[in-house]
C-alpha positions as CSV (number, residue, x, y, z in Angstrom):
1,X,0.0,0.0,0.0
2,X,1.4,3.3,-1.1
3,X,1.8,6.2,1.4
4,X,0.9,9.6,0.2
5,X,2.7,12.9,1.0
6,X,0.0,14.0,3.5
7,X,0.3,10.8,5.5
8,X,4.2,11.1,5.5
9,X,4.0,14.7,6.8
10,X,1.5,13.6,9.5
11,X,3.5,10.5,10.6
12,X,6.9,12.2,10.6
13,X,5.4,14.9,13.0
14,X,4.2,12.3,15.5
15,X,5.9,11.7,18.8
16,X,8.3,8.8,18.8
17,X,5.9,6.4,20.6
18,X,3.1,7.3,18.2
19,X,5.4,6.7,15.2
20,X,6.3,3.3,16.8
21,X,2.7,2.4,17.2
22,X,1.9,3.5,13.6
23,X,4.8,1.3,12.4
24,X,3.6,-1.8,14.4
25,X,0.0,-1.4,13.1
26,X,1.1,-0.9,9.5
27,X,3.5,-3.9,9.5
28,X,0.9,-6.1,11.3
29,X,-1.6,-5.2,8.5
30,X,0.8,-5.5,5.5
31,X,3.1,-8.2,6.9
32,X,5.9,-6.4,5.0
33,X,9.0,-4.4,6.0
34,X,11.5,-2.4,4.0
35,X,15.3,-2.2,4.5
36,X,18.2,-0.6,2.7
37,X,20.9,-2.6,1.0
38,X,24.3,-1.1,-0.1
39,X,25.7,-1.7,-3.6
40,X,27.3,-5.0,-2.4
41,X,23.8,-6.3,-1.4
42,X,24.6,-6.0,2.3
43,X,22.3,-4.5,4.9
44,X,23.0,-0.8,5.5
45,X,23.9,-0.4,9.1
46,X,24.4,2.6,11.4
47,X,26.3,3.0,14.7
48,X,25.0,5.0,17.7
49,X,26.8,5.1,21.0
50,X,28.7,2.0,20.1
51,X,25.6,0.0,19.1
52,X,25.1,-1.3,15.6
53,X,21.7,-0.5,14.2
54,X,19.7,-1.9,11.4
55,X,16.8,0.4,10.3
56,X,13.6,-0.9,8.8
57,X,10.5,0.8,7.7
58,X,6.8,0.1,7.3
59,X,6.6,1.5,3.8
60,X,8.9,2.1,0.8
61,X,8.2,5.8,0.9
62,X,9.7,6.1,4.4
63,X,12.8,4.2,3.4
64,X,13.2,6.5,0.4
65,X,13.4,9.5,2.8
66,X,16.5,7.9,4.3
67,X,18.4,7.5,1.1
68,X,20.6,10.5,2.0
69,X,23.9,11.2,3.9
70,X,25.9,8.4,2.5
71,X,22.9,6.1,1.8
72,X,22.2,7.6,-1.7
73,X,23.4,4.6,-3.5
74,X,21.4,2.1,-1.4
75,X,18.5,0.2,-2.8
76,X,15.3,-0.6,-1.0
77,X,14.3,-4.2,-0.4
78,X,10.9,-5.5,0.6
79,X,10.9,-8.4,3.0
80,X,7.9,-10.4,4.2
81,X,7.4,-10.4,7.9
82,X,7.5,-14.2,7.9
83,X,11.0,-14.1,6.4
84,X,12.2,-11.3,8.6
85,X,11.1,-13.0,11.8
86,X,12.7,-16.3,10.7
87,X,16.1,-14.7,10.5
């Protein structure tokens, strides 16, 4: 299901806990998540306070917003929730 620009603006202005709840509901409904892969087909990872992070999104449009600041050459991959939870 495609996310329109109005929904993106509304969701990105939510408080963190509300964005989290939105994410959970959307993923539960669609049973799909989106991740970024680098040109070597590896997960795009971040580091924060010594912790390695893997970001994932509930819609392709949200992942597209993150293809900046060194992630411009990444590609978006759709993964079923079943496959994601099996790994």
